[in-house]
C-alpha angles and dihedrals in degrees: 000000000000120000126209133226087257089060090049091050092049093050091049090051091051091049093048095047095045108116137178094243124211102162112072137173114228095233111131119250113235114252091232089059093049090050090054089050092049089052093053089066088063087066095058120110117249135181112264087352084279092143091202098179121111120190128202118193102217114215102139106109090215092056092046090050090050092053090048091051091049092050091050091051094047093043092055091050091049093050092051090058093065128081116256097266095044090042090060090051090048094050091052090059118097101222104172140037094201097125101053108023108104095207124056124182127188111201124200136180124225103226098205110018121180087223114094092026091240094299112160097001105075093099098020108040089166087076086084091061089043089054090055090048090053091050089053091049090049089052090047094056092045090050091054090047087057089055089249129124129233127198128187117216103212099165096090135107106245094211092051092051091048090053092045092056095037090223123191120270111273095035120117127197111248109166147342112220132195118201130187145106110307121237088226140355126229132172091215116082113246095239089052092047095052093045099250097119130351122228112254128202120250113243126203112215118213120213 
């Protein structure tokens, strides 16, 4: 398969316009769209083809409320760790789209799956977690291509989430994702736009 310059340009546009979305509309996402997104994760690379990610679509109001409560607790602890001036800046940030996003996904990694037969992870077992991260990134790009937004809620205690979902032994919490139609689109990351942290260019060092 040979790709064209048009394909390259399209991919670069998707990469540039991918955002960590916090501001969602409440409109439902069609099931056909969600099925396409689910299928994109099948295209993600994984060590030994182990495919260690496990995804739970969270629709139970009690589970959603539990995640929201855990975010509120962890966010308060995080805010308290900053100095007064930085704490005010932190508290002005919108760090989660839990209330409006119609689709919630809890993503876990199986830490020692039978699949893959250990290939590629004997000396680097973290490649299982990296595989899950690549599956999430694949989903993220596909979500943007569908004109949807995806936001990762990272201010959560992994052990608390694992207990909340009563996951099987050997599973490890990886990410909590919110998906929906964004209230607005912007090619500047939110944290750059509000002055929290500027985007910096990647450098490749030659040795």
